[in-house]
PLY file of the C-alpha trace (Angstrom):
ply
format ascii 1.0
element vertex 751
property float x
property float y
property float z
element edge 750
property int vertex1
property int vertex2
end_header
4.14 44.33 7.49
4.55 41.64 10.19
5.40 39.06 7.51
8.05 41.36 6.01
9.63 41.91 9.41
9.66 38.14 10.04
11.34 37.45 6.71
13.94 40.18 7.38
14.79 38.72 10.80
15.12 35.21 9.38
17.38 36.44 6.57
19.50 38.32 9.10
19.89 35.16 11.21
20.71 33.19 8.08
23.48 35.45 6.80
24.84 36.12 10.28
25.33 32.38 10.71
27.01 32.10 7.31
29.47 34.97 7.68
30.37 33.92 11.21
32.11 30.86 9.74
35.73 30.47 8.61
36.96 31.41 5.11
38.00 27.90 3.90
35.50 27.36 1.13
34.73 24.82 -1.57
32.67 25.93 -4.55
31.78 24.79 -8.05
29.00 23.23 -10.08
27.45 19.79 -10.58
26.52 18.53 -14.07
25.42 15.27 -15.71
27.09 13.45 -18.62
25.55 15.85 -21.12
26.89 18.91 -19.34
23.48 19.96 -17.99
23.62 21.53 -14.53
21.75 19.63 -11.79
19.87 21.60 -9.12
19.30 20.50 -5.52
22.19 18.01 -5.31
23.20 17.16 -1.73
26.91 17.57 -0.94
28.26 16.54 2.47
31.81 16.22 3.75
32.14 12.65 4.96
32.11 12.04 8.73
30.99 15.63 9.41
27.74 17.58 9.44
29.19 20.12 6.98
27.36 20.30 3.68
24.99 22.10 1.37
22.90 21.63 -1.77
23.26 23.06 -5.25
20.99 25.95 -6.12
18.57 26.11 -9.03
21.46 26.70 -11.46
23.44 23.68 -10.21
26.12 25.68 -8.33
27.18 25.32 -4.71
29.43 26.68 -1.97
30.47 24.93 1.25
31.93 27.14 3.99
33.56 26.58 7.37
35.70 23.64 6.21
38.56 22.69 8.54
41.93 22.48 6.75
43.18 19.03 5.79
42.23 16.02 3.68
38.53 15.23 3.26
36.06 13.24 1.16
33.07 14.92 -0.45
29.92 12.77 -0.79
27.57 13.83 -3.61
24.01 12.45 -3.73
21.03 13.11 -5.96
17.97 11.07 -6.89
18.44 9.62 -10.36
22.24 9.80 -10.22
24.90 7.50 -8.83
26.28 8.54 -5.45
29.85 9.74 -5.77
32.69 10.18 -3.28
35.57 12.51 -4.20
38.67 13.18 -2.06
40.06 16.71 -1.77
42.40 18.73 0.39
42.09 22.33 1.48
44.32 24.75 3.34
43.48 27.39 5.93
41.67 30.37 4.34
41.71 28.69 0.94
38.84 28.93 -1.55
38.93 26.02 -3.98
36.86 25.37 -7.10
35.65 21.76 -7.36
33.45 20.84 -10.34
31.61 17.52 -10.36
30.02 15.26 -12.99
27.41 12.69 -11.91
26.39 9.51 -13.71
22.66 9.16 -14.48
21.02 5.96 -13.24
17.53 4.57 -12.74
15.69 6.64 -10.14
13.68 3.70 -8.90
16.47 1.38 -7.74
19.19 3.53 -6.17
17.10 5.46 -3.67
17.95 4.87 -0.02
15.11 3.42 2.10
14.80 2.31 5.72
11.24 1.01 6.15
11.96 -2.59 5.14
14.64 -3.36 7.72
15.08 -0.29 10.00
18.46 0.40 8.39
19.49 2.37 5.35
19.85 0.34 2.17
19.27 0.93 -1.49
15.90 0.06 -2.93
17.63 -2.49 -5.17
19.02 -4.39 -2.16
15.86 -4.35 -0.03
14.14 -7.76 0.25
10.88 -5.91 0.91
8.97 -4.27 -1.93
8.94 -0.54 -1.15
7.57 2.34 -3.21
8.98 5.82 -2.75
7.60 9.30 -3.30
10.50 11.75 -2.93
10.48 15.49 -2.28
11.25 16.24 -5.92
8.18 14.33 -7.03
5.98 16.22 -4.57
6.98 19.42 -6.33
5.62 18.08 -9.62
1.99 18.28 -8.49
0.03 21.49 -7.80
-0.57 20.59 -4.16
0.35 21.79 -0.69
0.15 18.71 1.50
0.68 14.96 1.40
-3.00 14.07 1.13
-3.20 15.93 -2.19
-0.19 14.05 -3.64
-0.41 10.50 -2.22
-2.64 9.29 -5.06
0.36 9.37 -7.40
1.55 6.11 -5.83
0.10 3.17 -7.72
-2.62 1.42 -5.72
-2.86 4.19 -3.10
-5.90 6.45 -2.90
-6.84 9.58 -1.01
-10.54 9.14 -0.22
-12.85 11.86 1.05
-15.25 10.43 3.64
-17.56 13.40 4.22
-19.24 15.83 1.84
-19.61 18.47 4.55
-16.43 18.58 6.66
-14.04 17.06 4.08
-12.37 14.43 6.27
-10.23 12.03 4.25
-8.20 8.85 4.56
-5.48 6.89 2.74
-6.41 3.53 1.28
-3.90 0.90 0.12
-5.12 -1.75 -2.32
-8.74 -0.85 -1.59
-8.57 -1.42 2.18
-10.09 1.21 4.48
-7.81 3.95 5.75
-7.98 2.59 9.30
-5.95 -0.43 8.08
-3.06 1.80 7.01
-0.38 2.57 9.61
0.95 6.12 9.09
4.41 6.58 10.61
6.51 9.70 11.12
10.21 8.87 10.86
9.35 5.24 11.57
7.31 5.94 14.70
3.58 5.04 15.02
2.39 8.26 16.61
-0.63 9.18 14.47
-3.29 7.06 16.17
-6.92 6.49 15.20
-8.14 9.95 16.21
-5.38 11.73 14.26
-6.18 9.74 11.12
-9.48 11.61 10.73
-8.13 15.15 10.26
-4.47 15.08 11.32
-3.12 13.79 7.98
-3.90 17.15 6.40
-1.38 18.71 8.76
1.65 17.19 6.98
2.80 19.87 4.50
5.03 18.93 1.57
7.68 21.34 2.84
8.44 18.93 5.74
8.79 15.79 3.67
12.08 14.34 2.44
10.39 11.22 1.07
7.43 8.91 1.63
8.03 5.13 1.77
5.07 2.83 1.19
4.90 -0.90 1.95
1.72 -2.64 0.81
0.46 -5.56 2.85
0.90 -6.50 6.51
4.15 -5.16 8.01
3.66 -6.01 11.65
7.06 -7.41 12.64
8.87 -4.08 12.85
6.02 -1.62 13.25
3.46 -3.35 15.44
0.54 -5.58 14.78
-1.74 -2.74 13.66
0.09 -2.35 10.32
-2.55 -4.65 8.91
-2.97 -3.31 5.37
0.33 -1.54 4.85
2.45 1.34 6.11
3.15 4.87 4.94
6.41 6.05 6.50
6.90 9.81 6.19
10.61 10.69 6.46
11.01 14.33 7.46
13.74 16.60 6.18
16.93 17.43 8.01
18.98 20.60 7.71
21.30 18.76 5.33
18.49 17.89 2.91
16.76 21.29 3.12
17.83 24.68 1.73
19.32 27.17 4.14
16.29 29.38 3.64
12.95 28.71 1.98
9.90 30.86 1.52
7.02 29.57 -0.56
3.55 30.99 -1.00
0.69 30.23 -3.37
-2.97 30.94 -3.82
-5.85 29.65 -5.94
-9.02 31.01 -7.50
-11.01 28.90 -5.02
-9.81 31.06 -2.16
-7.07 28.75 -0.88
-3.92 30.46 0.35
-0.79 28.78 1.66
2.63 29.90 2.88
5.71 27.91 3.96
8.83 29.26 5.59
11.88 27.26 6.60
15.47 27.95 7.53
18.47 26.08 8.85
20.91 28.70 10.20
23.01 26.27 12.24
25.12 23.91 10.14
28.31 22.88 11.82
30.52 19.97 12.65
28.56 18.99 15.76
24.94 19.88 15.16
22.47 21.42 12.77
18.88 22.55 13.04
15.85 23.02 10.84
12.90 25.32 11.54
9.74 25.30 9.47
6.25 26.75 9.53
3.17 26.43 7.30
-0.15 28.26 7.27
-3.21 27.49 5.11
-6.56 29.18 4.75
-9.69 28.45 2.68
-12.53 30.90 3.20
-14.51 31.13 -0.04
-17.99 29.63 -0.29
-18.43 27.48 -3.43
-21.62 25.60 -4.31
-21.45 24.28 -7.89
-24.15 21.62 -7.45
-26.70 24.06 -5.97
-27.48 22.04 -2.86
-26.90 25.05 -0.53
-23.91 23.22 1.06
-20.30 24.34 0.54
-18.42 22.09 -1.90
-15.13 22.86 -0.14
-14.51 22.95 3.55
-13.69 26.34 5.05
-10.38 26.53 6.92
-9.25 29.57 8.88
-6.58 28.79 9.51
-4.44 25.67 9.79
-0.97 26.15 11.23
1.90 23.66 11.30
5.20 24.33 13.11
8.21 21.99 12.92
11.69 21.94 14.42
14.36 19.27 14.03
17.87 19.07 15.54
20.59 16.62 14.54
23.70 16.04 16.63
26.95 14.33 15.66
28.59 12.59 18.60
31.91 10.80 19.09
32.61 7.44 17.41
30.09 8.10 14.66
27.11 8.14 17.03
24.16 10.42 16.28
21.13 11.89 17.98
18.07 13.67 16.63
15.22 15.56 18.21
12.09 16.87 16.49
8.90 18.59 17.56
5.77 19.47 15.61
2.60 21.37 16.44
-0.58 21.48 14.36
-3.72 23.55 14.75
-6.75 23.57 12.47
-10.11 25.30 12.52
-12.46 23.94 9.84
-16.14 24.24 9.09
-18.59 23.10 6.47
-22.30 23.41 5.89
-24.85 25.69 4.32
-24.16 29.25 3.23
-26.42 30.56 5.99
-24.60 28.54 8.65
-21.12 29.59 7.56
-22.23 33.20 7.33
-24.06 33.29 10.65
-21.57 31.49 12.90
-18.15 32.69 13.85
-16.57 29.31 14.51
-13.97 30.00 17.17
-12.98 27.88 20.17
-14.51 30.34 22.63
-17.91 30.37 20.90
-20.64 29.11 23.22
-22.75 27.63 20.41
-21.30 26.10 17.25
-24.25 23.94 16.25
-27.83 24.72 15.34
-31.09 22.85 14.92
-32.18 25.15 12.09
-29.02 25.85 10.06
-26.92 22.74 9.41
-23.16 22.91 9.75
-20.13 21.07 11.09
-17.22 22.69 12.92
-14.04 20.92 13.96
-11.19 22.29 16.06
-8.01 20.25 16.07
-4.89 20.72 18.18
-1.99 18.29 18.01
1.63 18.03 19.12
4.33 15.48 18.34
7.74 15.02 19.98
10.25 12.53 18.55
13.82 11.59 19.37
16.42 9.07 18.34
19.62 8.37 20.26
22.49 6.01 19.41
23.71 4.56 22.70
27.44 4.82 23.53
29.63 1.78 23.12
30.62 -0.59 20.35
27.18 -2.15 19.99
24.80 -0.71 17.41
22.04 0.18 19.86
19.47 2.90 19.16
16.61 4.23 21.25
13.65 5.80 19.44
11.04 7.61 21.51
7.97 9.68 20.71
5.03 11.33 22.39
1.91 12.78 20.75
-1.28 14.41 21.91
-4.40 15.03 19.85
-7.53 17.00 20.77
-10.68 17.24 18.66
-13.60 19.48 19.60
-16.37 19.21 17.02
-20.05 19.66 16.21
-21.86 17.66 13.54
-25.18 19.43 13.25
-26.49 19.15 16.81
-24.22 16.22 17.70
-21.20 17.10 19.84
-18.07 14.98 19.63
-15.03 15.66 21.82
-12.10 13.28 21.69
-8.61 13.18 23.14
-5.81 10.72 22.46
-2.23 10.48 23.75
0.35 7.99 22.50
3.75 7.33 24.08
6.13 5.07 22.20
9.63 3.68 22.83
11.65 1.35 20.66
15.05 -0.06 21.63
16.74 -1.50 18.53
19.86 -3.63 18.35
21.45 -4.35 14.99
24.41 -6.68 14.51
25.88 -9.22 12.13
26.53 -12.94 12.52
29.24 -13.86 10.09
29.16 -12.43 6.60
25.65 -13.57 5.72
23.38 -12.63 8.61
22.17 -9.11 9.47
20.20 -9.30 12.70
17.72 -6.74 14.01
15.95 -7.16 17.32
14.36 -4.99 19.92
11.82 -4.16 22.58
8.89 -1.80 22.10
6.47 -0.21 24.50
3.35 1.70 23.49
1.04 3.41 25.94
-2.08 5.06 24.58
-4.86 6.93 26.31
-8.19 7.66 24.66
-11.24 9.47 25.94
-14.34 10.92 24.29
-17.99 11.71 25.00
-19.41 8.63 23.24
-20.50 5.26 24.67
-17.03 3.92 23.82
-15.60 5.41 27.01
-18.78 5.51 29.10
-17.07 3.37 31.73
-13.97 5.56 31.89
-10.91 6.55 29.92
-9.51 3.79 27.73
-5.88 3.10 28.65
-3.77 0.51 26.87
-0.19 -0.56 27.49
1.16 -2.72 24.67
4.68 -4.11 25.19
6.33 -6.09 22.43
9.47 -7.85 21.33
10.68 -8.55 17.80
13.56 -10.22 15.98
14.46 -10.26 12.30
17.25 -11.90 10.30
18.27 -10.91 6.78
20.14 -13.93 5.45
22.26 -13.63 2.32
22.05 -17.17 1.00
24.31 -16.36 -1.93
25.10 -13.47 -4.23
21.65 -13.61 -5.80
19.28 -14.68 -3.02
18.30 -12.93 0.21
15.85 -14.24 2.79
14.31 -12.04 5.47
12.47 -13.74 8.32
11.04 -12.09 11.39
8.59 -12.48 14.22
6.95 -10.20 16.76
5.12 -10.84 20.02
2.84 -8.14 21.46
0.69 -8.23 24.58
-2.78 -6.65 24.59
-4.59 -6.51 27.91
-7.88 -7.53 26.31
-6.58 -10.11 23.83
-3.44 -11.51 25.40
-0.38 -12.40 23.34
-0.44 -11.64 19.62
2.11 -13.36 17.39
3.01 -11.71 14.06
5.40 -13.57 11.73
6.93 -12.22 8.53
8.79 -13.75 5.60
10.34 -12.03 2.58
12.59 -13.34 -0.15
14.51 -11.57 -2.90
16.04 -13.34 -5.89
18.15 -11.65 -8.56
17.02 -13.54 -11.64
19.48 -11.57 -13.76
21.54 -8.40 -13.44
18.51 -6.18 -14.04
15.71 -8.54 -12.98
14.56 -8.92 -9.36
11.85 -11.19 -7.98
10.41 -10.61 -4.49
8.00 -12.59 -2.32
6.51 -10.99 0.82
4.10 -12.37 3.41
2.95 -11.43 6.89
0.05 -11.15 9.31
-1.89 -8.31 10.92
-3.95 -7.74 14.06
-5.87 -4.56 14.88
-8.36 -3.35 17.45
-11.15 -1.07 16.23
-12.52 2.27 17.44
-15.69 3.06 15.49
-16.24 6.68 16.44
-12.72 7.78 15.45
-12.35 5.66 12.33
-15.78 5.80 10.68
-16.86 9.37 10.20
-20.33 8.27 9.05
-21.04 7.31 12.65
-21.06 11.02 13.50
-21.95 12.95 10.35
-25.59 12.54 9.43
-28.40 11.14 11.52
-28.12 7.42 11.03
-28.39 5.52 14.27
-25.27 3.51 15.18
-26.05 -0.09 16.14
-23.39 -2.52 17.40
-24.88 -6.00 17.34
-22.14 -7.77 19.33
-18.78 -7.35 21.03
-16.44 -6.32 18.25
-13.40 -8.57 17.97
-10.00 -7.46 16.63
-9.48 -7.58 12.90
-7.02 -10.28 11.81
-5.45 -10.83 8.40
-2.64 -12.46 6.49
-1.10 -11.19 3.29
1.06 -12.50 0.46
2.45 -10.64 -2.54
4.73 -11.45 -5.45
6.58 -8.71 -7.37
8.83 -8.62 -10.40
11.16 -5.71 -11.12
12.83 -5.26 -14.51
15.29 -2.52 -15.48
16.17 -1.71 -19.07
19.24 0.49 -19.49
19.13 1.57 -23.12
22.11 3.96 -23.01
23.66 6.59 -20.78
20.92 8.76 -19.32
18.06 6.64 -20.66
16.30 3.82 -18.82
13.01 2.12 -18.12
12.01 0.40 -14.87
8.95 -1.87 -14.81
7.20 -3.48 -11.84
4.45 -6.08 -11.72
2.77 -7.10 -8.46
0.24 -9.72 -7.42
-1.31 -9.23 -3.96
-3.76 -11.10 -1.78
-4.99 -10.16 1.71
-7.50 -12.30 3.59
-9.28 -11.28 6.79
-10.37 -14.04 9.13
-12.21 -11.34 11.04
-13.14 -7.89 9.84
-15.52 -5.29 11.22
-18.26 -4.69 8.66
-20.26 -1.47 8.45
-23.71 -2.37 7.06
-25.36 0.64 5.38
-27.90 -1.39 3.39
-30.07 -3.37 5.82
-31.63 -0.24 7.26
-31.05 3.15 5.53
-31.52 4.87 8.90
-28.81 2.84 10.63
-25.16 1.88 10.44
-24.91 -1.66 11.80
-21.46 -2.80 12.90
-20.73 -6.50 13.26
-17.96 -9.07 13.13
-17.56 -11.45 10.26
-19.52 -14.59 11.29
-17.54 -17.79 11.78
-16.68 -19.24 8.40
-17.06 -15.91 6.60
-14.05 -13.97 5.35
-13.06 -10.78 3.52
-10.51 -10.43 0.73
-8.51 -7.78 -1.07
-6.74 -9.13 -4.14
-5.42 -7.72 -7.35
-2.68 -6.90 -9.83
-0.57 -3.74 -10.03
1.63 -2.80 -12.97
3.83 0.30 -13.08
6.72 1.69 -15.08
8.88 4.78 -15.13
11.69 5.97 -17.31
13.82 8.68 -18.74
13.67 9.45 -22.46
16.65 11.80 -22.46
18.12 14.47 -20.24
14.91 16.49 -20.39
11.96 14.08 -20.34
10.91 11.61 -17.62
7.67 9.68 -17.31
5.84 7.22 -15.10
2.58 5.27 -15.27
0.77 2.80 -13.04
-2.38 0.69 -13.15
-4.08 -1.40 -10.44
-6.95 -3.85 -10.65
-8.37 -4.76 -7.26
-11.22 -6.93 -6.04
-12.31 -6.13 -2.47
-15.21 -8.13 -1.08
-16.64 -10.15 1.82
-17.98 -13.71 1.51
-20.79 -14.93 3.78
-22.57 -18.24 4.03
-26.19 -18.91 4.91
-27.62 -21.90 6.75
-27.73 -23.87 3.51
-23.96 -23.21 3.15
-24.58 -21.10 0.07
-21.95 -18.39 -0.40
-22.75 -14.75 -1.12
-20.15 -12.26 -2.34
-20.61 -8.66 -1.21
-18.48 -5.94 -2.79
-16.96 -3.31 -0.52
-18.47 0.14 -1.19
-16.26 2.94 -2.46
-13.41 0.60 -3.57
-12.93 1.06 -7.35
-12.04 -1.98 -9.41
-9.48 -0.02 -11.47
-7.17 2.86 -10.59
-4.22 4.38 -12.40
-1.85 7.32 -12.47
0.73 8.82 -14.80
3.31 11.59 -15.06
5.07 13.33 -17.96
7.82 15.76 -16.97
9.85 18.11 -19.18
12.91 19.82 -17.70
13.83 22.58 -20.15
16.92 23.79 -18.33
18.04 26.17 -21.08
14.64 27.84 -20.84
14.84 27.72 -17.03
11.44 26.01 -17.09
9.94 22.71 -15.98
6.55 21.43 -17.12
4.82 18.58 -15.26
1.61 16.91 -16.42
0.09 14.43 -13.96
-3.10 12.42 -13.99
-5.11 9.80 -12.15
-7.84 7.42 -13.29
-10.57 5.97 -11.04
-12.83 3.22 -12.28
-16.40 2.47 -11.32
-17.13 1.51 -7.74
-20.05 0.23 -5.69
-21.86 3.03 -3.87
-23.70 2.70 -0.54
-27.40 1.94 -0.86
-29.82 4.66 0.19
-33.59 4.91 0.39
-34.86 5.08 -3.21
-37.72 7.31 -2.05
-35.21 9.96 -1.10
-32.96 9.94 -4.15
-32.63 8.00 -7.40
-29.95 5.59 -6.27
-27.45 4.48 -8.90
-25.43 1.56 -7.50
-22.28 2.12 -9.58
-20.31 5.33 -9.98
-19.00 6.49 -13.34
-15.25 6.20 -14.09
-13.36 9.47 -14.24
-9.93 10.94 -14.88
-8.22 13.94 -13.27
-5.41 15.76 -15.09
-3.21 18.43 -13.52
-0.59 20.78 -14.94
2.26 22.58 -13.17
4.76 24.98 -14.80
7.84 26.32 -12.95
10.04 29.15 -14.17
13.33 30.14 -12.53
13.75 33.90 -12.49
17.27 33.48 -11.09
19.18 31.05 -8.90
17.07 31.96 -5.86
13.58 32.81 -7.10
11.09 30.51 -8.81
7.55 31.35 -9.92
5.02 28.68 -10.79
1.44 28.25 -11.95
-0.79 25.23 -12.20
-4.21 23.89 -13.12
-5.96 21.22 -11.08
-8.62 19.04 -12.70
-8.14 20.39 -16.23
-11.11 18.38 -17.51
-13.37 20.07 -14.92
-14.78 16.73 -13.71
-17.17 16.57 -10.75
-19.15 13.65 -9.41
-22.70 13.67 -10.80
-24.31 12.18 -7.69
-24.82 14.59 -4.85
-22.48 13.62 -1.99
-25.15 14.57 0.54
-28.25 12.39 0.57
-31.46 14.30 1.35
-29.63 17.63 1.59
-33.03 19.38 1.61
-33.69 18.01 5.12
-30.33 17.92 6.93
-31.90 17.16 10.32
-33.96 14.22 9.09
-33.19 10.53 9.63
-32.34 10.12 5.94
-29.59 12.77 5.86
-26.18 11.25 4.99
-23.02 13.17 4.01
-20.74 10.16 3.43
-21.40 9.51 -0.25
-18.31 11.01 -1.84
-16.57 9.11 -4.62
-14.93 11.92 -6.60
-14.15 15.66 -6.68
-16.92 17.99 -5.54
-15.45 21.03 -7.26
-14.09 21.34 -10.79
-11.17 23.06 -12.44
-9.05 25.37 -10.31
-6.09 27.63 -10.99
-3.16 28.27 -8.67
0.03 30.30 -8.76
2.90 30.91 -6.40
6.46 31.96 -5.80
9.34 30.11 -4.12
12.46 31.72 -2.67
15.51 29.53 -1.98
18.88 30.48 -0.48
0 1
1 2
2 3
3 4
4 5
5 6
6 7
7 8
8 9
9 10
10 11
11 12
12 13
13 14
14 15
15 16
16 17
17 18
18 19
19 20
20 21
21 22
22 23
23 24
24 25
25 26
26 27
27 28
28 29
29 30
30 31
31 32
32 33
33 34
34 35
35 36
36 37
37 38
38 39
39 40
40 41
41 42
42 43
43 44
44 45
45 46
46 47
47 48
48 49
49 50
50 51
51 52
52 53
53 54
54 55
55 56
56 57
57 58
58 59
59 60
60 61
61 62
62 63
63 64
64 65
65 66
66 67
67 68
68 69
69 70
70 71
71 72
72 73
73 74
74 75
75 76
76 77
77 78
78 79
79 80
80 81
81 82
82 83
83 84
84 85
85 86
86 87
87 88
88 89
89 90
90 91
91 92
92 93
93 94
94 95
95 96
96 97
97 98
98 99
99 100
100 101
101 102
102 103
103 104
104 105
105 106
106 107
107 108
108 109
109 110
110 111
111 112
112 113
113 114
114 115
115 116
116 117
117 118
118 119
119 120
120 121
121 122
122 123
123 124
124 125
125 126
126 127
127 128
128 129
129 130
130 131
131 132
132 133
133 134
134 135
135 136
136 137
137 138
138 139
139 140
140 141
141 142
142 143
143 144
144 145
145 146
146 147
147 148
148 149
149 150
150 151
151 152
152 153
153 154
154 155
155 156
156 157
157 158
158 159
159 160
160 161
161 162
162 163
163 164
164 165
165 166
166 167
167 168
168 169
169 170
170 171
171 172
172 173
173 174
174 175
175 176
176 177
177 178
178 179
179 180
180 181
181 182
182 183
183 184
184 185
185 186
186 187
187 188
188 189
189 190
190 191
191 192
192 193
193 194
194 195
195 196
196 197
197 198
198 199
199 200
200 201
201 202
202 203
203 204
204 205
205 206
206 207
207 208
208 209
209 210
210 211
211 212
212 213
213 214
214 215
215 216
216 217
217 218
218 219
219 220
220 221
221 222
222 223
223 224
224 225
225 226
226 227
227 228
228 229
229 230
230 231
231 232
232 233
233 234
234 235
235 236
236 237
237 238
238 239
239 240
240 241
241 242
242 243
243 244
244 245
245 246
246 247
247 248
248 249
249 250
250 251
251 252
252 253
253 254
254 255
255 256
256 257
257 258
258 259
259 260
260 261
261 262
262 263
263 264
264 265
265 266
266 267
267 268
268 269
269 270
270 271
271 272
272 273
273 274
274 275
275 276
276 277
277 278
278 279
279 280
280 281
281 282
282 283
283 284
284 285
285 286
286 287
287 288
288 289
289 290
290 291
291 292
292 293
293 294
294 295
295 296
296 297
297 298
298 299
299 300
300 301
301 302
302 303
303 304
304 305
305 306
306 307
307 308
308 309
309 310
310 311
311 312
312 313
313 314
314 315
315 316
316 317
317 318
318 319
319 320
320 321
321 322
322 323
323 324
324 325
325 326
326 327
327 328
328 329
329 330
330 331
331 332
332 333
333 334
334 335
335 336
336 337
337 338
338 339
339 340
340 341
341 342
342 343
343 344
344 345
345 346
346 347
347 348
348 349
349 350
350 351
351 352
352 353
353 354
354 355
355 356
356 357
357 358
358 359
359 360
360 361
361 362
362 363
363 364
364 365
365 366
366 367
367 368
368 369
369 370
370 371
371 372
372 373
373 374
374 375
375 376
376 377
377 378
378 379
379 380
380 381
381 382
382 383
383 384
384 385
385 386
386 387
387 388
388 389
389 390
390 391
391 392
392 393
393 394
394 395
395 396
396 397
397 398
398 399
399 400
400 401
401 402
402 403
403 404
404 405
405 406
406 407
407 408
408 409
409 410
410 411
411 412
412 413
413 414
414 415
415 416
416 417
417 418
418 419
419 420
420 421
421 422
422 423
423 424
424 425
425 426
426 427
427 428
428 429
429 430
430 431
431 432
432 433
433 434
434 435
435 436
436 437
437 438
438 439
439 440
440 441
441 442
442 443
443 444
444 445
445 446
446 447
447 448
448 449
449 450
450 451
451 452
452 453
453 454
454 455
455 456
456 457
457 458
458 459
459 460
460 461
461 462
462 463
463 464
464 465
465 466
466 467
467 468
468 469
469 470
470 471
471 472
472 473
473 474
474 475
475 476
476 477
477 478
478 479
479 480
480 481
481 482
482 483
483 484
484 485
485 486
486 487
487 488
488 489
489 490
490 491
491 492
492 493
493 494
494 495
495 496
496 497
497 498
498 499
499 500
500 501
501 502
502 503
503 504
504 505
505 506
506 507
507 508
508 509
509 510
510 511
511 512
512 513
513 514
514 515
515 516
516 517
517 518
518 519
519 520
520 521
521 522
522 523
523 524
524 525
525 526
526 527
527 528
528 529
529 530
530 531
531 532
532 533
533 534
534 535
535 536
536 537
537 538
538 539
539 540
540 541
541 542
542 543
543 544
544 545
545 546
546 547
547 548
548 549
549 550
550 551
551 552
552 553
553 554
554 555
555 556
556 557
557 558
558 559
559 560
560 561
561 562
562 563
563 564
564 565
565 566
566 567
567 568
568 569
569 570
570 571
571 572
572 573
573 574
574 575
575 576
576 577
577 578
578 579
579 580
580 581
581 582
582 583
583 584
584 585
585 586
586 587
587 588
588 589
589 590
590 591
591 592
592 593
593 594
594 595
595 596
596 597
597 598
598 599
599 600
600 601
601 602
602 603
603 604
604 605
605 606
606 607
607 608
608 609
609 610
610 611
611 612
612 613
613 614
614 615
615 616
616 617
617 618
618 619
619 620
620 621
621 622
622 623
623 624
624 625
625 626
626 627
627 628
628 629
629 630
630 631
631 632
632 633
633 634
634 635
635 636
636 637
637 638
638 639
639 640
640 641
641 642
642 643
643 644
644 645
645 646
646 647
647 648
648 649
649 650
650 651
651 652
652 653
653 654
654 655
655 656
656 657
657 658
658 659
659 660
660 661
661 662
662 663
663 664
664 665
665 666
666 667
667 668
668 669
669 670
670 671
671 672
672 673
673 674
674 675
675 676
676 677
677 678
678 679
679 680
680 681
681 682
682 683
683 684
684 685
685 686
686 687
687 688
688 689
689 690
690 691
691 692
692 693
693 694
694 695
695 696
696 697
697 698
698 699
699 700
700 701
701 702
702 703
703 704
704 705
705 706
706 707
707 708
708 709
709 710
710 711
711 712
712 713
713 714
714 715
715 716
716 717
717 718
718 719
719 720
720 721
721 722
722 723
723 724
724 725
725 726
726 727
727 728
728 729
729 730
730 731
731 732
732 733
733 734
734 735
735 736
736 737
737 738
738 739
739 740
740 741
741 742
742 743
743 744
744 745
745 746
746 747
747 748
748 749
749 750
């Protein structure tokens, strides 16, 4: 009943806002060259905040248009952006039908991560991969962590078989080497990377931009392995009203609600909320431990305001709150303990379980300063609290990050686009481990950067940049960057990217194995910062066969070398995790080849496929100067993904088949007396199906199957599960799904 009342109130606000506007309207439909209607096309009146998007049937209506002459800007992924002039009189309703030209999806998308300014993917000197909101709706998933594996060379890795914490790996490098940004701001932090990434629902995301390799010049020295920049939606890119709910046979339930009632000439606003629960106990491998973490509930709230100011200046403000209550463990533990924040006891020395409470807020703003100069101030503030029990081990952590970035962009002649700025990052971290035994860790990291994109000629661009940060423990850190783009031919692009990275390490927030299980943590020496340099070469080829049909192919070579890297040694002593620096003369490497392609067969069928071979290892030398190569555990040599999509518009149905492939990988060594230890995992493939059916222009129902082949890892993810309080217990041996095939269904309401 409460949910029905909430929906009624939101609908009332929605339609009240609409009918309060003037009666000068523009309406019509948007089609492609074949006459097929295109849903979810963005239409905005140029130099205003007035706009809308086509509905499921490809029709639209724009209200509250001031009389006069205007230009309508029409944008949609996979189609060429179009600008069309029109005039409208007071109280006039005009029909305006539009035809868009189909182009390659991969090259005309707008990105910002490479240079801090909007430019097409084709023009960017930096190799960027994009996962847009439309693609996220092609997978039977609710949040980013469940979809990120569809980017070639990117993996979502589960780090704990009890509590389900996960991380994002790029080219085989640990998740701690990946900088996760929200609207270009580094506000996630090490503590948030453990559980906070699950709090980014798909409903918030406009697109995800991924840069592989060090990207320190613009985003700070800690972007050592790559960046994932999550661009959130605005009211212009979101429907006026959205309600989406789904549920699965595994007991997972999810609901999203969003609305943008204020769309005017001066400002607009977006409100969104998501709730997820998972309360069913599943134990398919009969080890008495739950295969899936219990969540009751997780809640995400989001609000974003955009303001249009004089002289084309803009301002945005966004706020997000996330709460999660999760638990994992044995059936007896989950049944006996009511894991709530006010519970006095959430751990036990007889029934093993893990309970984690997470609370997090984020505040972000961007303001274009007045005046003729292109000056922008980006600011953000985040706070993250974790209160958790791992068996009888208590871990409480708190982290706050304040960030400010003053950016100046200008041109020097016709060939130079300059970007420079000052950054300031202040982070506070405190927990109940030896890391902060001497007091709260406080770090102030100021920095300065400059970058020049030089158009040498019509075919060659050179991007050079440098950054200087100051760390109180390590002094000045210099991070250079160099990228080059060469148009070999009209549809052939060659890119070269290189850069450096520098990152300080926090073991207890980044390595979950240090808490889950009963291995003793041993730090043999003062841990130095990790340092790396990266180089990559990429080739992009587009084949335009005919109108509406194309193929885009990419081939990448990458190489990252660490002059220092923190190594977690699980093998020397099965009862310990030994952390150490790379000795002088030793080094670590991530290298490989990535090949991907995507295309459109006709107006109904699109496809994509990707394959990555990677070699991730550390090289050490003994006193006799003999080299030993040690493979990094849980980094598969081969990964791949693919998509086949059928848009049967006449049947009002879309069918999406997606899949991933994971090759064999080295597994951590455990005591052979405890379990039969197989050093290499078996390769596996996951295939998912999602079918959408449009009941009408506002209502869509959908159903999906995850893991159609019903694949589960054969090795138990929990070592010595029979004795969870023993020294040999270890829950960090996950290399694949712990549960098999699942069914889901849902309904989506758009207005």
